[in-house]
C-alpha positions as CSV (number, residue, x, y, z in Angstrom):
1,M,172.1,144.7,115.9
2,E,171.3,145.3,119.6
3,I,172.2,142.8,122.3
4,R,168.5,142.2,122.9
5,D,167.9,141.3,119.2
6,E,170.9,139.0,119.3
7,L,169.6,137.3,122.4
8,I,166.1,136.7,120.8
9,K,167.7,135.4,117.7
10,A,169.8,132.9,119.7
11,L,166.7,131.8,121.6
12,D,164.8,131.3,118.3
13,Y,167.4,128.8,117.2
14,S,167.8,127.1,120.5
15,E,166.9,123.4,120.6
16,S,165.3,123.9,124.0
17,I,161.8,125.2,124.4
18,V,161.9,128.8,125.8
19,I,158.9,130.8,127.2
20,L,159.0,134.3,128.6
21,T,156.0,135.7,130.7
22,D,155.2,138.9,132.5
23,E,155.0,139.1,136.2
24,R,151.4,137.8,136.1
25,G,152.5,134.7,134.2
26,M,151.0,135.8,130.8
27,I,153.1,134.7,127.8
28,R,154.9,137.5,126.0
29,Y,157.5,135.4,124.0
30,V,158.0,131.9,122.7
31,N,160.8,130.6,120.5
32,K,160.5,128.6,117.3
33,T,161.2,125.3,119.1
34,F,158.0,125.9,121.2
35,V,156.0,126.5,118.0
36,D,157.3,123.3,116.4
37,K,156.7,121.2,119.5
38,Y,153.3,122.5,120.5
39,G,151.8,123.5,117.2
40,Y,150.6,126.9,118.4
41,S,151.7,130.0,116.5
42,E,153.1,133.0,118.4
43,A,149.9,134.9,117.8
44,E,147.8,132.2,119.4
45,V,149.7,132.1,122.7
46,M,150.7,135.8,123.2
47,G,149.0,137.2,126.3
48,K,147.7,133.7,127.3
49,N,148.4,131.8,130.5
50,P,150.7,128.7,130.1
51,R,147.9,126.7,131.7
52,L,146.5,126.1,128.2
53,L,149.2,123.5,127.9
54,R,148.2,121.6,131.0
55,S,147.2,117.9,130.8
56,D,145.6,117.7,134.3
57,Y,148.3,115.2,135.2
58,H,149.6,117.5,138.0
59,D,147.5,118.5,141.0
60,D,147.0,122.0,142.5
61,V,149.7,121.3,145.2
62,F,152.3,120.8,142.4
63,Y,151.5,124.2,140.8
64,S,151.2,125.9,144.2
65,H,154.7,124.8,145.1
66,L,156.0,126.0,141.7
67,W,154.6,129.5,142.0
68,S,155.7,129.7,145.7
69,T,159.3,128.9,144.6
70,I,159.6,131.4,141.8
71,R,157.8,134.2,143.5
72,N,160.3,133.9,146.3
73,G,163.0,134.7,143.7
74,E,164.2,131.1,143.5
75,T,164.7,128.9,140.5
76,W,162.2,125.9,140.2
77,R,163.3,122.6,138.5
78,G,161.0,119.8,137.7
79,V,159.1,117.7,135.0
80,F,155.9,118.7,133.3
81,K,153.4,116.5,131.5
82,N,151.8,118.9,128.9
83,I,149.4,118.6,125.9
84,S,150.1,120.1,122.5
85,K,147.5,121.8,120.3
86,T,146.8,118.4,118.6
87,G,146.4,116.6,121.9
88,Q,149.9,114.9,121.8
89,V,151.4,114.3,125.2
90,I,154.8,116.1,125.8
91,W,157.0,115.4,128.8
92,E,159.4,118.3,129.6
93,K,162.3,118.8,132.0
94,A,161.9,122.5,132.9
95,I,163.9,125.2,134.7
96,I,161.8,128.3,135.6
97,S,163.5,131.4,137.0
98,P,162.3,135.0,137.8
99,V,163.5,137.9,135.6
100,N,164.4,141.2,137.3
101,N,165.2,144.5,135.6
102,A,168.2,146.7,136.3
103,N,166.5,148.1,139.4
104,N,166.0,144.5,140.7
105,V,162.3,144.7,140.1
106,L,160.5,141.6,139.0
107,T,159.4,141.9,135.4
108,G,158.5,138.3,134.5
109,Y,159.6,134.7,134.3
110,I,161.7,132.6,131.9
111,A,161.1,128.9,131.4
112,V,163.7,126.8,129.6
113,K,162.5,123.2,128.9
114,E,163.8,120.1,127.3
115,D,161.5,117.5,125.6
116,V,162.1,114.2,127.4
117,T,159.0,112.4,126.0
118,H,161.1,109.7,124.3
119,Q,163.0,109.1,127.5
120,R,159.8,108.6,129.5
121,E,158.4,106.2,127.0
122,L,161.6,104.1,127.0
123,E,161.6,104.0,130.8
124,L,158.0,102.8,130.9
125,K,158.7,100.2,128.2
126,L,161.8,99.0,130.2
127,D,159.6,98.5,133.3
128,R,156.9,96.6,131.4
129,D,159.5,94.3,129.8
130,A,161.1,93.6,133.2
131,H,157.7,92.7,134.7
132,F,156.8,90.6,131.7
133,L,160.1,88.7,132.0
134,D,159.5,87.9,135.7
135,N,156.0,86.6,134.9
136,L,157.2,84.5,132.1
137,F,160.0,83.2,134.3
138,D,157.5,82.1,137.0
139,N,154.9,80.6,134.5
140,S,157.3,78.9,132.1
141,P,156.7,75.1,131.8
142,V,160.5,74.8,131.4
143,G,162.6,74.6,134.6
144,I,164.7,77.8,135.0
145,A,167.2,78.4,137.8
146,I,169.7,81.2,138.5
147,L,173.0,79.8,139.8
148,Q,175.7,81.5,141.9
149,P,179.2,80.0,141.8
150,I,180.8,78.5,144.9
151,Y,184.6,79.0,144.8
152,N,187.2,76.8,146.6
153,K,190.3,78.1,148.3
154,Y,192.1,78.2,144.9
155,D,189.5,80.6,143.5
156,I,188.1,77.9,141.2
157,V,184.4,77.1,140.8
158,S,183.7,73.9,142.7
159,N,180.0,74.0,142.7
160,Y,176.9,76.2,142.2
161,R,174.2,77.3,144.6
162,I,170.7,77.8,143.3
163,I,169.6,81.3,144.3
164,R,166.3,81.5,142.3
165,A,164.1,78.9,140.6
166,N,160.7,78.8,139.0
167,P,158.0,76.3,140.1
168,S,158.7,74.1,137.0
169,A,162.3,73.6,138.1
170,G,161.3,71.5,141.1
171,T,158.8,69.5,139.1
172,V,161.3,68.6,136.4
173,V,163.9,67.3,138.8
174,G,161.3,65.7,141.1
175,R,162.3,67.7,144.2
176,L,160.6,70.7,145.8
177,G,162.3,73.6,147.6
178,I,165.5,73.5,145.6
179,V,166.4,77.2,146.2
180,G,169.5,77.2,148.5
181,L,170.7,73.8,147.5
182,S,173.8,73.2,145.5
183,L,173.8,71.9,142.0
184,S,175.4,68.6,143.2
185,D,172.6,68.1,145.7
186,V,170.0,68.4,142.9
187,L,172.0,66.3,140.5
188,P,173.7,63.7,142.7
189,S,174.3,61.3,139.8
190,E,176.0,63.9,137.5
191,Q,179.7,64.2,137.9
192,M,180.4,67.9,137.4
193,E,184.0,68.3,136.3
194,S,185.8,71.5,137.4
195,E,186.5,72.5,133.8
196,R,182.8,72.4,132.9
197,L,181.8,74.3,136.1
198,N,184.2,77.1,135.2
199,L,183.3,77.0,131.5
200,M,179.6,77.7,132.4
201,L,180.6,81.1,133.7
202,T,182.1,82.3,130.4
203,R,180.1,80.7,127.6
204,K,177.0,78.8,126.7
205,S,177.0,75.1,127.5
206,S,174.6,72.2,127.4
207,F,174.5,68.7,128.9
208,E,172.1,65.9,129.6
209,S,171.6,64.0,132.9
210,H,169.8,60.9,134.0
211,L,168.0,61.2,137.3
212,D,168.2,57.8,139.0
213,A,165.5,58.5,141.5
214,S,162.8,59.4,139.0
215,G,164.2,57.7,135.9
216,K,164.0,60.9,133.9
217,F,166.3,62.2,131.3
218,V,166.7,65.9,131.7
219,R,168.3,68.3,129.3
220,Y,170.2,71.4,130.6
221,R,171.3,74.6,128.8
222,S,173.2,77.3,130.6
223,F,174.6,80.7,129.7
224,P,176.3,83.5,131.7
225,F,173.8,85.7,133.3
226,G,174.3,89.1,134.9
227,E,177.5,89.5,137.0
228,D,179.1,86.2,137.9
229,N,175.9,84.2,137.7
230,V,174.6,81.5,135.4
231,C,171.1,80.9,134.0
232,L,170.2,77.3,133.7
233,F,167.3,75.9,131.6
234,F,166.2,72.3,132.1
235,Y,163.3,70.2,130.9
236,D,162.2,66.6,130.8
237,V,163.2,65.0,127.5
238,T,162.4,61.4,128.4
239,P,159.5,61.0,125.9
240,Y,161.0,63.3,123.3
241,R,164.7,62.6,123.6
242,Q,165.2,61.7,120.0
243,T,163.2,64.6,118.7
244,I,165.1,67.1,120.9
245,E,168.4,65.9,119.7
246,A,167.3,66.5,116.1
247,L,166.2,70.0,116.9
248,E,169.3,71.1,118.8
249,A,171.3,71.8,115.7
250,S,168.9,74.3,114.4
251,E,168.0,75.7,117.8
252,E,171.6,77.0,118.4
253,R,171.3,79.5,115.5
254,Y,168.0,80.9,116.7
255,F,169.0,81.0,120.3
256,S,170.9,84.3,119.9
257,L,168.7,85.9,117.2
258,V,166.9,89.0,118.4
259,E,163.6,89.2,116.5
260,D,161.3,92.1,116.2
261,A,163.6,94.3,118.3
262,P,163.9,98.1,117.6
263,A,167.5,97.5,116.6
264,L,169.8,97.9,113.7
265,I,170.3,94.5,112.2
266,S,172.9,93.8,109.5
267,R,175.1,91.1,108.0
268,F,178.5,91.5,106.5
269,D,181.2,89.3,105.0
270,K,184.7,88.6,106.2
271,D,186.0,91.9,104.7
272,G,183.4,93.9,106.5
273,V,181.3,94.5,103.3
274,L,177.6,94.9,104.1
275,I,175.3,92.3,102.4
276,Y,172.2,93.1,104.4
277,A,170.8,96.0,106.4
278,N,167.3,96.4,107.8
279,E,165.1,99.4,107.7
280,Q,166.1,100.7,111.1
281,Y,169.7,100.5,110.1
282,C,169.0,102.8,107.1
283,R,166.9,105.2,109.1
284,T,169.6,105.6,111.7
285,F,172.3,106.2,109.1
286,E,169.9,108.5,107.2
287,T,170.4,106.9,103.8
288,D,168.9,104.4,101.4
289,N,169.6,100.6,101.5
290,S,171.0,100.8,98.0
291,E,173.7,103.2,99.2
292,L,174.7,100.9,102.1
293,I,174.9,97.5,100.5
294,G,178.4,96.8,99.2
295,K,180.0,99.4,101.4
296,S,182.4,98.6,104.3
297,I,181.1,98.9,107.8
298,F,184.5,100.3,108.9
299,D,183.9,103.5,106.8
300,W,181.6,104.7,109.6
301,Y,184.4,104.4,112.2
302,S,186.9,107.2,113.0
303,P,190.5,106.4,112.2
304,D,191.2,105.8,115.9
305,D,188.4,103.3,116.3
306,R,188.7,101.6,112.9
307,E,191.8,99.5,113.7
308,R,190.4,98.4,117.0
309,A,187.0,97.4,115.4
310,M,188.9,95.3,112.8
311,Q,190.9,93.5,115.4
312,I,187.7,92.7,117.4
313,I,185.9,91.2,114.3
314,N,189.0,89.3,113.2
315,G,189.4,87.9,116.7
316,L,186.0,86.2,116.6
317,S,186.2,82.4,116.4
318,V,184.0,79.3,116.6
319,E,184.9,79.1,120.3
320,N,184.4,82.8,120.9
321,P,181.9,83.9,118.3
322,I,180.4,87.0,120.0
323,S,181.7,90.5,120.6
324,V,180.2,93.7,121.9
325,V,181.5,97.2,121.0
326,E,180.4,100.8,121.6
327,H,181.7,103.7,119.5
328,P,180.7,107.0,118.0
329,I,180.0,107.4,114.3
330,I,179.9,110.5,112.1
331,L,177.2,110.7,109.4
332,K,177.5,112.4,106.0
333,N,175.9,115.5,107.3
334,G,178.4,115.7,110.2
335,T,175.9,114.4,112.9
336,K,177.6,112.4,115.6
337,K,175.8,109.3,117.1
338,W,176.8,106.8,119.7
339,M,176.2,103.2,118.7
340,R,176.4,99.8,120.4
341,W,177.0,96.7,118.3
342,L,176.6,93.1,119.1
343,D,178.6,91.1,116.5
344,R,178.3,87.4,116.1
345,A,180.2,85.0,113.8
346,L,178.0,82.7,111.9
347,V,179.3,79.2,111.4
348,D,178.4,76.8,108.6
349,S,178.0,73.0,108.9
350,S,181.8,72.5,108.4
351,G,182.6,74.6,111.4
352,S,184.0,77.6,109.4
353,I,182.9,81.2,109.8
354,F,181.3,82.3,106.6
355,E,179.8,85.8,107.6
356,Y,178.9,87.9,110.5
357,Q,175.6,89.2,112.0
358,S,175.4,92.5,113.8
359,V,172.7,93.9,116.0
360,G,173.1,97.6,116.9
361,M,171.3,100.2,118.9
362,D,171.3,104.0,118.7
363,L,172.5,105.1,122.2
364,T,172.5,108.8,121.4
365,P,169.5,110.1,123.4
366,L,169.5,107.7,126.3
367,K,172.5,105.4,126.2
368,Q,172.1,103.8,129.6
369,S,168.3,103.2,129.3
370,E,168.5,101.7,125.8
371,T,171.4,99.4,126.9
372,E,169.2,98.0,129.8
373,L,166.3,97.6,127.4
374,L,168.3,95.6,125.0
375,E,169.6,93.3,127.7
376,H,166.1,92.6,128.9
377,R,164.9,92.0,125.4
378,N,167.7,89.6,124.8
379,K,166.8,87.7,127.9
380,L,163.2,87.6,127.0
381,D,163.9,86.3,123.5
382,A,166.3,83.7,124.9
383,V,163.6,82.3,127.2
384,I,160.8,82.3,124.6
385,N,162.8,80.8,121.7
386,S,164.5,78.1,123.9
387,T,161.3,76.3,124.8
388,V,160.0,73.4,122.7
389,A,156.4,74.6,123.3
390,G,154.5,77.3,121.3
391,I,154.2,80.6,123.4
392,G,151.7,83.4,122.6
393,V,150.9,86.5,124.6
394,V,147.6,88.3,124.0
395,S,146.1,91.6,125.3
396,P,142.9,91.5,127.5
397,K,141.0,92.0,124.2
398,G,142.5,88.8,122.9
399,S,144.8,90.2,120.2
400,F,148.3,88.8,119.9
401,V,151.2,91.0,121.1
402,L,154.0,88.4,121.2
403,V,154.6,84.9,119.8
404,N,157.7,82.8,119.7
405,E,159.1,81.2,116.6
406,R,157.9,77.7,117.6
407,F,154.3,78.9,117.8
408,R,154.5,80.6,114.4
409,R,155.7,77.4,112.8
410,M,153.0,75.4,114.5
411,L,150.3,77.6,113.0
412,G,152.0,77.9,109.6
413,F,152.3,81.7,109.4
414,D,154.9,83.3,107.1
415,G,155.9,85.9,109.7
416,K,155.0,87.0,113.2
417,D,153.5,90.2,112.0
418,D,150.7,88.2,110.4
419,M,149.9,86.8,113.8
420,Y,149.9,90.2,115.5
421,S,146.8,91.1,113.4
422,C,144.9,88.0,114.8
423,S,143.1,87.2,118.0
424,Y,143.2,84.0,119.9
425,L,139.8,83.0,118.5
426,D,141.1,83.4,115.0
427,I,143.6,80.5,115.5
428,T,141.1,78.4,117.6
429,H,138.9,75.9,115.7
430,P,135.3,77.0,115.5
431,M,134.2,73.9,117.5
432,W,136.1,75.2,120.5
433,H,135.1,78.9,120.3
434,H,132.5,78.8,123.0
435,E,134.5,76.9,125.6
436,S,137.7,78.9,124.9
437,E,135.8,82.2,125.1
438,L,134.1,81.1,128.3
439,K,137.4,80.1,130.0
440,F,139.1,83.4,128.8
441,T,136.3,85.5,130.2
442,Q,136.4,83.6,133.6
443,L,140.2,84.2,133.7
444,L,139.8,88.0,133.1
445,A,137.0,88.1,135.8
446,G,139.3,86.4,138.3
447,E,136.9,83.4,138.7
448,I,139.8,81.1,137.8
449,K,143.6,81.5,138.3
450,D,144.5,79.6,135.1
451,Y,143.2,76.8,133.0
452,N,144.1,73.9,130.8
453,L,142.3,72.9,127.6
454,E,142.8,70.2,125.0
455,C,141.4,71.7,121.8
456,Q,141.9,72.1,118.1
457,F,143.8,75.0,116.5
458,S,143.3,76.3,113.0
459,K,146.4,76.8,110.9
460,K,146.8,79.5,108.3
461,D,146.3,77.0,105.4
462,G,142.9,75.9,106.8
463,T,144.0,72.7,108.4
464,S,144.0,72.0,112.1
465,F,145.9,70.3,114.8
466,W,145.3,69.2,118.4
467,G,147.1,71.1,121.2
468,D,147.3,71.0,124.9
469,L,146.8,74.7,126.0
470,H,147.8,76.1,129.4
471,V,146.7,79.7,130.0
472,S,147.7,82.1,132.9
473,P,147.5,85.8,133.4
474,I,150.4,88.3,133.5
475,K,149.7,91.0,136.2
476,D,151.1,94.4,136.9
477,V,152.4,95.5,140.3
478,D,148.9,96.3,141.4
479,G,147.6,92.8,140.6
480,H,145.7,93.9,137.4
481,I,145.8,91.6,134.4
482,I,147.7,93.4,131.6
483,E,148.3,90.4,129.3
484,I,147.6,86.7,129.1
485,I,150.2,84.1,128.2
486,G,149.3,80.8,126.5
487,I,151.6,77.8,126.2
488,V,150.7,75.2,123.5
489,T,152.0,71.6,123.1
490,D,151.3,69.7,119.9
491,I,149.3,66.5,120.8
492,D,148.1,65.9,117.2
493,S,149.6,62.4,117.0
494,K,148.0,61.4,120.3
495,K,144.5,62.6,119.2
496,E,144.9,61.0,115.7
497,I,145.4,57.6,117.3
498,E,142.4,58.2,119.6
499,L,140.1,59.2,116.7
500,K,141.2,56.2,114.6
501,L,140.4,53.8,117.5
502,K,136.9,55.4,117.8
503,E,136.3,55.2,114.1
504,R,137.2,51.6,114.0
505,E,135.0,50.9,117.0
506,V,132.0,52.5,115.2
507,K,132.7,50.7,111.9
508,L,132.9,47.4,113.8
509,K,129.6,48.0,115.5
510,E,128.0,48.8,112.2
511,L,129.4,45.6,110.6
512,N,128.1,43.5,113.5
513,A,124.7,45.1,113.4
514,T,124.5,44.6,109.6
515,K,125.5,40.9,110.1
516,D,122.9,40.4,112.8
517,K,120.2,42.1,110.7
518,L,121.0,39.9,107.7
519,F,121.0,36.7,109.7
520,S,117.7,37.7,111.4
521,I,116.0,38.4,108.1
522,I,117.2,35.1,106.6
523,A,116.3,33.1,109.7
524,H,112.9,34.5,110.4
525,D,111.5,37.0,107.9
526,I,112.2,35.0,104.7
527,K,111.7,31.5,106.2
528,N,108.3,32.2,107.9
529,P,106.4,33.4,104.9
530,F,107.6,30.4,102.9
531,N,106.4,28.1,105.7
532,S,103.0,29.7,105.3
533,I,103.0,29.4,101.5
534,L,104.2,25.7,101.6
535,G,101.7,24.9,104.4
536,F,98.6,26.3,102.7
537,T,99.7,24.9,99.3
538,S,100.1,21.5,100.8
539,L,96.6,21.7,102.3
540,L,95.1,22.7,99.0
541,K,97.0,20.0,97.1
542,N,95.9,17.2,99.4
543,N,92.4,18.3,100.3
544,L,91.2,20.4,97.4
545,D,88.1,18.3,96.8
546,Y,87.0,18.6,100.5
547,Y,87.2,22.4,100.9
548,T,84.4,24.8,100.0
549,K,85.1,27.8,97.7
550,E,85.2,30.1,100.7
551,E,87.8,28.1,102.4
552,I,89.9,27.8,99.2
553,K,89.6,31.6,98.7
554,E,90.8,32.1,102.3
555,Y,93.8,29.9,101.8
556,V,94.7,31.5,98.5
557,D,94.4,35.0,100.2
558,Q,96.9,33.8,102.8
559,I,99.3,32.5,100.1
560,A,99.0,35.8,98.2
561,L,99.7,37.8,101.4
562,S,102.7,35.7,102.3
563,S,104.0,35.9,98.7
564,E,103.5,39.7,98.7
565,N,105.5,40.0,102.0
566,V,108.3,37.8,100.6
567,Y,108.4,39.8,97.4
568,K,108.6,43.1,99.3
569,L,111.3,41.7,101.6
570,L,113.4,40.5,98.7
571,D,112.9,43.8,96.9
572,D,114.1,45.6,100.0
573,L,117.0,43.3,100.4
574,L,118.1,43.9,96.8
575,V,117.9,47.7,97.2
576,W,119.8,47.4,100.5
577,A,122.5,45.2,98.9
578,K,122.9,47.9,96.1
579,S,123.2,50.5,98.8
580,Q,125.9,48.6,100.7
581,L,127.9,47.9,97.5
582,G,127.7,51.6,96.5
583,Q,125.7,50.8,93.3
584,M,122.8,53.2,94.1
585,K,123.3,56.1,91.6
586,V,121.3,59.2,92.0
587,S,119.8,60.6,88.8
588,P,117.7,63.7,89.8
589,Q,115.0,65.1,87.6
590,F,111.9,67.3,87.8
591,F,108.6,65.5,88.3
592,R,105.1,66.2,89.8
593,V,104.7,65.0,93.3
594,K,101.1,63.9,92.7
595,T,102.1,61.3,90.1
596,I,104.0,59.2,92.5
597,I,101.3,59.4,95.2
598,D,98.6,58.4,92.6
599,S,100.8,55.5,91.5
600,A,101.4,54.3,95.1
601,F,97.6,54.5,95.8
602,D,97.0,52.4,92.7
603,N,99.5,49.7,93.8
604,F,98.1,49.4,97.3
605,G,94.4,50.2,96.6
606,V,93.3,46.6,96.9
607,L,95.3,46.0,100.1
608,A,93.8,49.2,101.7
609,Q,90.3,48.2,100.5
610,N,90.6,44.8,102.1
611,K,91.4,46.4,105.5
612,G,88.7,49.1,105.0
613,I,91.3,51.9,105.0
614,H,90.7,55.2,103.2
615,L,93.5,56.6,101.0
616,V,93.3,60.4,100.6
617,S,95.5,62.7,98.6
618,D,95.7,66.5,99.2
619,V,98.8,66.9,97.0
620,D,98.7,69.9,94.7
621,Q,98.8,68.9,91.0
622,Q,101.2,71.8,90.2
623,I,103.9,71.0,92.9
624,V,107.2,69.8,91.4
625,M,110.3,68.6,93.1
626,Y,113.9,67.8,92.0
627,A,115.0,64.2,93.0
628,D,115.6,60.7,91.7
629,L,112.2,59.5,90.6
630,D,112.7,55.7,91.3
631,M,114.1,56.4,94.7
632,L,111.3,58.6,95.7
633,K,108.8,56.0,94.4
634,F,110.4,53.4,96.6
635,V,110.3,55.7,99.7
636,V,106.6,56.7,99.1
637,R,105.6,53.0,98.5
638,N,107.3,51.9,101.6
639,L,105.7,54.6,103.8
640,I,102.2,54.0,102.4
641,H,102.7,50.2,102.8
642,N,103.7,50.7,106.4
643,A,100.8,53.0,107.0
644,I,98.4,50.4,105.7
645,K,100.0,47.7,107.8
646,F,99.8,49.7,111.1
647,T,96.3,51.3,110.6
648,Q,93.1,49.6,111.8
649,A,90.0,49.1,109.8
650,N,88.1,52.3,108.9
651,G,91.3,54.3,109.4
652,E,92.7,56.9,107.0
653,I,96.0,57.5,105.3
654,R,96.4,61.1,104.0
655,C,99.2,62.5,101.7
656,S,99.7,66.2,101.6
657,S,102.4,68.6,100.2
658,W,103.5,72.2,100.5
659,E,106.5,74.5,100.0
660,E,108.8,75.4,102.9
661,G,111.7,77.7,102.0
662,A,113.8,75.9,99.2
663,Y,112.1,72.6,99.9
664,I,109.0,70.7,99.0
665,V,107.5,68.9,102.0
666,L,105.6,65.7,101.4
667,S,103.5,64.4,104.4
668,V,102.3,60.8,104.8
669,R,100.0,60.7,107.8
670,D,97.9,57.8,109.2
671,T,95.5,57.2,112.0
672,G,97.1,54.0,113.1
673,I,98.5,52.6,116.3
674,G,101.5,55.0,116.5
675,I,105.1,54.5,117.6
676,K,106.4,54.7,121.2
677,A,108.6,57.8,121.9
678,S,111.5,55.7,123.1
679,K,111.7,54.1,119.6
680,L,111.6,57.3,117.5
681,D,115.3,58.1,117.9
682,S,116.5,54.8,116.5
683,L,113.7,54.2,114.0
684,F,115.9,54.7,110.9
685,E,119.0,52.9,112.2
686,I,119.8,49.5,110.9
687,T,121.4,48.7,114.3
688,S,118.0,48.7,115.9
689,Y,115.7,45.8,115.0
690,L,112.2,47.4,115.3
691,T,110.0,45.2,113.2
692,T,106.5,45.1,114.5
693,T,103.5,43.0,113.6
694,G,100.8,45.0,111.7
695,T,97.1,45.3,112.8
696,A,96.3,42.3,110.6
697,E,99.4,40.3,111.7
698,E,101.5,41.6,108.7
699,K,105.2,41.1,109.0
700,G,108.1,43.5,108.2
701,T,111.9,43.8,108.6
702,G,112.5,47.4,109.4
703,L,114.8,47.7,106.3
704,G,112.5,50.0,104.4
705,L,112.8,53.0,106.8
706,H,116.6,52.6,106.9
707,L,116.7,52.6,103.1
708,S,114.3,55.5,102.8
709,K,116.5,57.7,105.0
710,D,119.6,56.7,103.0
711,M,117.8,57.6,99.7
712,L,116.6,60.9,100.9
713,N,120.1,61.8,102.2
714,K,121.5,61.0,98.7
715,N,119.0,63.4,97.2
716,K,120.0,66.2,99.5
717,G,116.8,65.8,101.6
718,R,115.8,64.5,105.0
719,I,113.0,62.6,106.7
720,E,111.3,63.4,110.0
721,V,108.7,61.6,112.0
722,K,106.0,62.6,114.5
723,S,103.9,60.0,116.3
724,E,101.6,59.5,119.2
725,V,100.6,56.0,120.4
726,G,97.0,55.3,119.7
727,K,96.5,58.3,117.4
728,G,98.8,57.8,114.5
729,T,102.1,58.7,112.8
730,E,103.2,61.3,110.3
731,F,106.3,61.1,108.1
732,L,107.6,64.3,106.6
733,L,109.9,64.2,103.5
734,Y,111.9,67.3,102.7
735,L,113.3,67.4,99.2
736,P,114.7,70.3,97.0
737,M,112.3,72.0,94.7
738,N,115.0,72.7,92.1
739,E,118.6,72.1,91.2
740,N,119.9,75.2,93.0
741,S,118.3,74.1,96.2
742,A,119.9,70.7,95.9
743,N,123.3,72.3,95.5
């Protein structure tokens, strides 16, 4: 085999992308790695210019500088953004050099390139997370401060200086401009012991303080942050002190849990035997879960690292439950990988360690970048999961991209992944869709900086709760909105109390109106007709021999009219009483509409004739409706009786019917005195006493219309009214034409 063939064979098996061109830049060789990465076959690229890989990301100046360098006989180094055959973006770190023959004549160029796409993606993700963390820090409703220790001459922490604080920090402690102040300045009533101050630098701690100036109880949580700093969370627990204390026990376990991270998560017992490993763990170790469970984690360590790893795990305690270790591992196929593990001892209620949790990251490709990414992710999760409020982050399109555990529990979702397929409108009650969407649109348009909204949220199980929502934008370095953060506080109990008070107020008004109506009927509408009956009866009894037949007939007509009014009133009262006691049972059936109209005309024919009113029926003989027959008879009789009462002599009352969709519409229209527009809205309410004297001084109570509306509602129908003063009134009854329509 010639040296040239050996060289080509070596290039074919190189992990780097290799391209050879002639002096004009036309491709004359690509290795197998190029074919695998770009998807082009050798035949497709031979004789072609490498510009077919361009993404248009680089400008002409970039390529001009490249060609100027290599044509001068120098080597060019740089990064390309190219496009594969399928359109996939490939970032490459490239070295391009000229190739000369034995006579030092330029024969072409060689490019050796390394795929750094994954590295670029991680760097971009790291930048986004850092920016998101800063925005969340500034917009958090919980006070957050970064503390720098102040050492005395004995090199012991004597105090802390606040070097950074979010806006909520000053609000919580009731003091603005706290950056630069010492911790004792902000908490003058809290005696900070030296032991506690030094302990804050090495482990998590928490304490509660009472601010004498404001009367607030404030809860503080601290943990070591960065190099020689402390991160301090604090929030007002005055109204929720008891609730917070109950939650602290469970909060500790979740405080350090990294959820949804691209990490290897496992749990193992005291002997190091794996009892759980997630999917990322299996992929990294290139094996199935079944082959991992039950195996010792120390099997992956080299003999030199195994003893040290055992000592670290065995050294964990309740006081010092966390360890971090980095080491190389060797897989079954001989592949070497660098891993970083964060091991945590899990403690039961009795204070004993019962097992361990481990979070690992594969540092092989970009050890430093992934380490920084993990640290930012841990900080982000610590902030989100330490707050008592629900936090959700959505994209500008409204889809969830991040939620904390508290928000998931508030909405009743089984897991966060379920929420990531939802938009903010999916968890907003339909009643609030319009206002919520309007505010969201205004925020994206820059018309408002942020907004607060008290609204209802829909849980996964269909129930809802009231929440106090604060929404603000998260912007990139250019000021463009990239995401929107919403913070929700549960105010269901508060709203429930408000609604109960309103319901009781409405019921009390209804009871008072009912009482007033009943007393009014008894005092006037029943008493007056009896006075008339008794008066005319007394006159006939004492003076019968002195009256003519015409006078006697007139008195008897008055007695009959008053008796009829009393009878109708008592009939209405009995029906109304049944309605109030819940004794009105609906028994729907099919019947012809014309039969009840004809029956009503027969009942009131004489009354209409005495007033000279024409009764006209245009109701189709074939039209059938589905309702309670007795109830509809009552309604029709009441409407026709009212029409006669409020129509002058020579007037007309016309009944018509027609089909409209799934309903039969029955019209009762008169040419009477009409109803004022101001009275139409309250015409059917019992709370409004609208009795009016008829054209022949007839009396009424207003009960009939209230009962008519109630009966139609019970029959899945409705009643409407149209009226014009001086021209007449039309009542429209809408009732189902069959059982399906009623349902």
